KOLZA-803928 format. One line per 2 residues: number of its first residue (from 0); for each residue z negated, x negated, y of N, C-alpha, C, O, CB. Coordinates in nm, 3 decimals. Each point is the difference from the previous one (the first is absolute). Glycine has a CB too. Layout:
NUM) Z:X:Y:Z:X:Y:Z:X:Y:Z:X:Y:Z:X:Y  ...
% end
This chain:
0) 1.185:0.393:-0.704:-0.045:0.133:0.032:0.042:0.032:0.143:-0.019:-0.083:0.090:-0.177:0.065:-0.251  0.253:0.133:0.184:0.046:0.033:0.134:-0.119:0.030:0.091:-0.109:0.031:-0.047:0.324:0.059:-0.047
2) -0.190:-0.099:0.223:-0.106:0.024:0.097:-0.061:0.137:-0.016:-0.121:0.016:0.010:0.236:-0.169:0.146  -0.031:0.253:-0.181:-0.047:0.137:-0.009:-0.096:0.020:-0.117:-0.089:0.085:0.006:0.302:-0.010:0.099
4) -0.194:-0.151:-0.212:-0.081:0.017:-0.120:-0.121:-0.091:-0.003:-0.082:0.009:-0.091:0.287:0.058:-0.027  -0.218:-0.154:0.217:-0.111:-0.095:0.002:-0.120:0.069:0.063:-0.013:0.003:0.122:0.171:-0.203:-0.108
6) -0.243:0.256:-0.097:-0.112:0.082:0.047:-0.119:-0.085:0.043:-0.003:-0.121:-0.019:0.080:0.301:-0.133  -0.173:-0.113:0.209:-0.126:-0.066:0.036:-0.062:-0.064:-0.123:-0.048:-0.114:0.006:0.011:0.279:0.181
8) 0.038:-0.095:-0.299:-0.055:-0.054:-0.124:0.071:-0.129:-0.039:-0.064:-0.099:-0.037:0.004:0.330:-0.038  0.194:-0.231:0.085:0.078:-0.119:-0.032:-0.035:-0.116:0.092:-0.014:-0.114:-0.044:0.199:0.261:-0.040
10) -0.198:-0.117:0.212:-0.029:-0.105:0.098:-0.137:-0.061:-0.025:-0.017:-0.122:0.006:0.162:0.239:0.162  -0.244:-0.033:-0.195:-0.135:-0.052:-0.026:0.003:-0.094:-0.120:-0.052:-0.111:0.006:-0.052:0.322:0.091
12) 0.165:-0.166:-0.206:0.005:-0.082:-0.121:0.078:-0.129:0.024:-0.044:-0.108:-0.039:0.030:0.316:-0.099  0.129:-0.196:0.203:0.084:-0.117:0.025:-0.072:-0.102:0.088:0.001:-0.120:-0.030:0.202:0.263:0.008
14) -0.265:-0.097:0.128:-0.071:-0.090:0.090:-0.119:-0.064:-0.070:-0.027:-0.119:0.018:0.099:0.258:0.178  -0.143:-0.061:-0.275:-0.116:-0.054:-0.072:0.045:-0.109:-0.097:-0.060:-0.107:-0.007:-0.060:0.328:0.028
16) 0.226:-0.193:-0.095:0.050:-0.098:-0.096:0.054:-0.124:0.071:-0.019:-0.112:-0.047:0.074:0.297:-0.112  0.012:-0.164:0.272:0.054:-0.113:0.076:-0.111:-0.092:0.050:0.018:-0.122:0.006:0.176:0.264:0.061
18) -0.308:-0.084:-0.031:-0.111:-0.082:0.047:-0.080:-0.060:-0.115:-0.086:-0.086:0.022:0.073:0.228:0.182  0.041:-0.097:-0.326:-0.065:-0.058:-0.117:-0.144:0.044:-0.021:-0.079:-0.072:-0.061:0.227:-0.117:0.092
20) -0.183:0.307:0.020:-0.136:0.048:-0.024:0.004:0.119:-0.095:0.098:0.073:-0.007:-0.172:-0.154:0.235  -0.034:0.099:-0.299:-0.010:0.107:-0.097:-0.038:0.132:0.068:-0.041:0.003:0.116:-0.023:-0.170:-0.292
22) 0.079:0.274:0.099:-0.048:0.129:0.051:-0.151:-0.007:0.025:-0.049:0.055:0.099:0.233:0.066:-0.224  -0.255:-0.188:0.036:-0.145:-0.011:0.015:-0.037:-0.075:0.129:-0.094:0.040:0.070:0.070:-0.037:-0.320
24) 0.096:-0.110:0.281:-0.028:-0.076:0.122:0.034:0.084:0.124:-0.074:0.000:0.097:0.120:-0.217:-0.219  0.067:0.288:0.117:0.036:0.088:0.111:-0.109:0.104:0.022:-0.042:0.025:0.113:0.288:-0.060:-0.161
26) -0.291:0.094:-0.061:-0.105:0.101:0.008:-0.128:-0.059:0.058:-0.065:0.063:0.084:0.164:0.056:-0.280  -0.135:-0.239:0.153:-0.121:-0.065:0.051:0.009:-0.020:0.150:-0.096:0.025:0.073:0.065:-0.140:-0.293
28) 0.148:0.069:0.267:0.019:-0.023:0.144:-0.012:0.130:0.079:-0.043:0.000:0.115:0.191:-0.195:-0.168  -0.110:0.306:-0.010:-0.003:0.130:0.068:-0.130:0.077:-0.022:-0.026:0.099:0.067:0.272:-0.092:-0.091
30) -0.328:-0.054:-0.071:-0.125:0.068:-0.030:0.020:0.129:-0.078:-0.076:0.095:0.015:-0.018:-0.193:0.190  0.198:0.100:-0.291:0.028:0.117:-0.083:0.013:-0.044:-0.145:-0.013:-0.119:-0.031:0.130:0.236:0.224
32) -0.092:-0.022:-0.282:0.015:-0.034:-0.142:0.143:-0.046:-0.030:0.094:0.034:0.072:-0.273:0.133:-0.130  0.193:-0.244:-0.049:0.132:-0.045:-0.043:0.087:0.120:-0.035:0.121:-0.002:0.025:-0.220:-0.213:-0.111
34) 0.039:0.318:0.028:0.077:0.118:-0.036:0.058:0.069:0.123:0.104:0.066:-0.008:-0.249:-0.037:-0.195  0.078:-0.043:0.317:0.054:0.055:0.125:0.129:-0.070:0.040:0.096:0.065:0.040:-0.328:-0.005:0.032
36) 0.233:-0.192:-0.080:0.120:-0.078:0.030:0.109:0.034:-0.100:0.117:0.016:0.038:-0.255:-0.202:0.061  0.102:0.197:-0.226:0.097:0.035:-0.104:0.063:0.136:0.029:0.121:0.017:-0.016:-0.252:-0.153:-0.151
38) 0.050:0.232:0.208:0.052:0.134:0.031:0.099:-0.005:0.116:0.101:0.071:-0.001:-0.316:0.030:-0.081  0.189:-0.184:0.182:0.095:-0.016:0.111:0.131:-0.057:-0.051:0.108:0.049:0.034:-0.297:-0.083:0.127
40) 0.180:-0.071:-0.245:0.120:-0.067:-0.049:0.082:0.089:-0.093:0.121:-0.016:-0.011:-0.241:-0.201:0.033  0.054:0.309:-0.089:0.071:0.091:-0.089:0.047:0.126:0.073:0.069:0.084:-0.058:-0.205:-0.171:-0.131
42) 0.101:0.099:0.316:0.040:0.116:0.078:-0.079:0.125:-0.031:0.042:0.111:0.033:0.181:-0.208:-0.024  -0.340:0.081:-0.073:-0.084:0.114:-0.033:-0.084:0.047:0.117:-0.041:0.116:0.007:0.036:-0.197:-0.240
44) -0.019:-0.011:0.326:-0.071:0.033:0.123:0.053:-0.090:0.111:0.074:-0.094:-0.025:-0.283:0.168:-0.102  0.169:-0.042:0.248:0.048:-0.073:0.118:-0.122:-0.051:0.077:-0.097:0.073:0.020:0.309:0.068:-0.006
46) -0.207:-0.268:0.029:-0.114:-0.051:0.075:-0.016:0.071:0.135:0.097:0.043:0.061:-0.066:-0.264:-0.173  -0.155:0.232:0.154:-0.028:0.059:0.132:0.052:-0.093:0.109:0.038:-0.114:-0.027:-0.244:0.234:-0.064
48) 0.207:-0.071:0.213:0.044:-0.080:0.114:-0.079:-0.130:0.010:0.056:-0.106:0.025:0.010:0.317:0.094  -0.196:-0.202:-0.140:-0.087:-0.118:0.005:0.048:-0.105:-0.099:0.007:-0.119:0.033:-0.201:0.262:0.037
50) 0.226:-0.102:-0.192:0.043:-0.096:-0.102:0.142:-0.050:0.024:0.033:-0.114:-0.036:-0.185:0.228:-0.126  0.237:-0.032:0.221:0.135:-0.046:0.037:-0.013:-0.119:0.096:0.067:-0.101:-0.016:0.030:0.336:-0.014
52) -0.184:-0.220:0.128:-0.023:-0.107:0.098:-0.055:-0.125:-0.069:0.046:-0.111:0.026:-0.088:0.283:0.154  -0.056:-0.153:-0.267:-0.059:-0.115:-0.070:0.100:-0.068:-0.093:0.004:-0.123:-0.008:-0.227:0.237:0.021
54) 0.306:-0.035:-0.083:0.103:-0.058:-0.086:0.100:-0.082:0.082:0.041:-0.108:-0.041:-0.067:0.301:-0.119  0.064:-0.140:0.276:0.092:-0.073:0.087:-0.060:-0.135:0.041:0.071:-0.100:0.006:0.023:0.319:0.078
56) -0.222:-0.221:-0.055:-0.067:-0.126:0.035:-0.002:-0.096:-0.118:0.030:-0.118:0.015:-0.171:0.241:0.152  0.105:-0.072:-0.284:-0.009:-0.084:-0.120:0.136:-0.063:-0.031:0.008:-0.119:-0.031:-0.193:0.263:-0.058
58) 0.292:-0.063:0.098:0.133:-0.048:-0.039:0.078:-0.058:0.117:0.114:-0.044:-0.017:-0.114:0.215:-0.161  -0.060:-0.172:0.296:0.062:-0.058:0.119:0.136:0.063:0.031:0.099:-0.069:0.024:-0.219:-0.144:-0.073
60) 0.122:0.347:0.048:0.119:0.077:0.036:-0.043:0.108:0.099:-0.120:0.024:0.019:0.232:-0.069:-0.245  -0.015:0.108:0.289:-0.034:0.110:0.090:-0.025:0.127:-0.080:0.047:0.013:-0.113:0.091:-0.117:0.297
62) -0.212:0.196:-0.126:-0.020:0.129:-0.066:0.133:0.073:-0.011:0.024:0.072:-0.097:-0.260:-0.059:0.185  0.324:-0.031:0.011:0.134:0.061:-0.007:0.076:-0.050:-0.121:0.066:0.079:-0.069:-0.062:-0.058:0.318
64) -0.011:-0.150:-0.276:0.068:-0.054:-0.118:-0.061:0.058:-0.127:0.073:0.042:-0.090:-0.021:-0.255:0.215  -0.182:0.216:-0.133:-0.069:0.051:-0.118:0.039:0.146:-0.027:0.017:0.040:-0.115:-0.208:-0.198:0.160
66) 0.205:0.235:0.062:0.033:0.142:-0.013:0.150:0.026:-0.012:0.043:0.114:-0.016:-0.248:-0.064:0.146  0.286:-0.156:-0.122:0.144:0.018:-0.013:0.069:0.043:0.128:0.115:0.045:-0.003:-0.156:0.011:-0.231
68) -0.028:-0.068:0.346:0.057:0.040:0.129:0.094:-0.106:0.055:0.087:0.030:0.082:-0.291:0.104:-0.036  0.188:-0.256:-0.089:0.090:-0.107:0.040:0.029:-0.084:-0.122:-0.081:-0.006:-0.093:-0.009:0.003:0.330
70) 0.203:-0.060:-0.237:0.041:-0.078:-0.117:-0.009:-0.149:0.028:0.080:-0.079:-0.051:0.070:0.266:-0.019  -0.246:-0.225:0.152:-0.018:-0.141:0.027:-0.137:-0.042:-0.051:-0.094:0.080:-0.005:0.246:-0.070:0.208
72) -0.160:-0.133:-0.239:-0.125:-0.057:-0.047:-0.017:-0.134:0.069:0.095:-0.052:0.059:-0.080:0.172:-0.284  -0.131:-0.174:0.219:-0.020:-0.132:0.059:-0.049:-0.095:-0.108:-0.062:0.041:-0.098:0.011:0.060:0.324
74) 0.080:-0.228:-0.205:-0.050:-0.102:-0.089:-0.069:-0.105:0.085:0.038:-0.026:0.115:0.146:0.068:-0.287  -0.285:-0.101:0.115:-0.071:-0.104:0.072:0.072:-0.133:-0.020:0.034:-0.037:-0.112:-0.254:0.161:0.085
76) 0.244:-0.194:0.137:0.063:-0.132:-0.009:-0.104:-0.110:0.022:0.034:-0.117:0.017:0.184:0.216:0.066  -0.344:-0.058:-0.083:-0.109:-0.095:0.017:0.008:-0.107:-0.108:0.013:0.031:-0.119:-0.158:0.148:0.224
78) 0.138:-0.303:-0.065:0.003:-0.110:-0.094:0.138:-0.051:-0.034:0.014:-0.098:-0.073:-0.220:0.190:-0.016  0.310:-0.027:0.141:0.136:-0.045:-0.026:0.046:-0.094:0.111:-0.044:0.012:0.114:0.095:0.202:-0.237
80) 0.036:-0.305:0.088:0.057:-0.088:0.102:0.107:0.076:0.077:0.046:0.105:-0.043:-0.094:-0.309:-0.098  0.088:0.150:0.256:0.105:0.061:0.079:0.130:0.007:-0.080:0.074:0.098:0.009:-0.183:-0.182:0.201
82) 0.135:-0.018:-0.289:0.121:-0.001:-0.082:-0.005:0.112:-0.104:0.100:0.067:-0.023:-0.078:-0.316:0.058  -0.137:0.269:-0.098:-0.013:0.108:-0.099:0.018:0.137:0.065:0.063:0.088:-0.058:-0.218:-0.233:-0.075
84) 0.100:0.162:0.252:0.017:0.126:0.073:0.147:0.021:0.032:0.051:0.111:-0.015:-0.282:-0.133:0.114  0.299:-0.083:-0.057:0.142:0.009:0.031:0.082:0.042:-0.123:0.091:0.082:0.011:-0.122:-0.258:0.165
86) -0.003:0.120:-0.292:0.070:0.037:-0.124:-0.023:0.148:-0.031:0.093:0.069:-0.040:-0.118:-0.306:-0.047  -0.097:0.284:0.105:-0.030:0.141:-0.024:0.082:0.090:0.092:0.059:0.099:-0.044:-0.291:-0.162:-0.029
88) 0.236:0.029:0.201:0.076:0.080:0.096:0.149:0.001:-0.033:0.065:0.103:0.011:-0.235:-0.156:0.163  0.224:-0.062:-0.214:0.141:-0.008:-0.039:0.026:0.088:-0.124:0.103:0.067:-0.007:-0.089:-0.301:0.102
90) -0.106:0.231:-0.189:0.015:0.081:-0.122:-0.001:0.148:0.033:0.080:0.077:-0.054:-0.191:-0.257:-0.078  0.023:0.221:0.220:-0.007:0.141:0.042:0.131:0.042:0.064:0.054:0.106:-0.031:-0.302:-0.126:0.065
92) 0.301:-0.062:0.055:0.126:0.031:0.065:0.114:0.010:-0.101:0.087:0.087:0.012:-0.168:-0.202:0.195  0.081:0.029:-0.306:0.101:0.003:-0.105:-0.006:0.132:-0.076:0.103:0.062:-0.025:-0.117:-0.313:0.004
94) -0.106:0.295:-0.015:-0.016:0.127:-0.071:0.047:0.117:0.087:0.064:0.092:-0.051:-0.258:-0.189:-0.076  0.163:0.094:0.256:0.045:0.107:0.090:0.152:0.007:0.005:0.058:0.108:-0.003:-0.268:-0.137:0.138
96) 0.275:-0.087:-0.126:0.146:-0.003:0.003:0.060:0.055:-0.129:0.097:0.075:0.003:-0.108:-0.273:0.149  -0.047:0.161:-0.265:0.047:0.051:-0.129:-0.014:0.152:-0.005:0.092:0.069:-0.044:-0.156:-0.286:-0.068
98) -0.049:0.268:0.156:-0.024:0.144:-0.003:0.092:0.076:0.095:0.041:0.112:-0.031:-0.278:-0.158:-0.028  0.271:-0.013:0.171:0.092:0.066:0.093:0.140:0.013:-0.057:0.074:0.091:0.037:-0.209:-0.180:0.151
100) 0.173:-0.002:-0.276:0.133:0.003:-0.060:0.011:0.103:-0.111:0.111:0.035:-0.040:-0.087:-0.273:0.098  -0.136:0.286:-0.107:0.003:0.097:-0.110:0.043:0.136:0.047:0.007:0.093:-0.080:-0.186:-0.218:-0.033
% end
């Protein structure tokens, strides 16, 4: 999916699925109904500023990333060895080089 088409709804759903939590669990953490989270993911409604901030905290991303203002994300390297971190960084650089050649 291109950057331009990756909406807030897409990002919320993708991040939620990546973290392995259900809509119901996301809703519980936010103190709202599951149908509210579902409506965000379907693009039927948009979370308020308060919920944008809370979603960013839950998914460990910036609000700018969540809103599509930046195309960077962060990953936690907690619990990884230095060698594993090095492999990840090398892989990222490899992908960047491939993309630059396109």
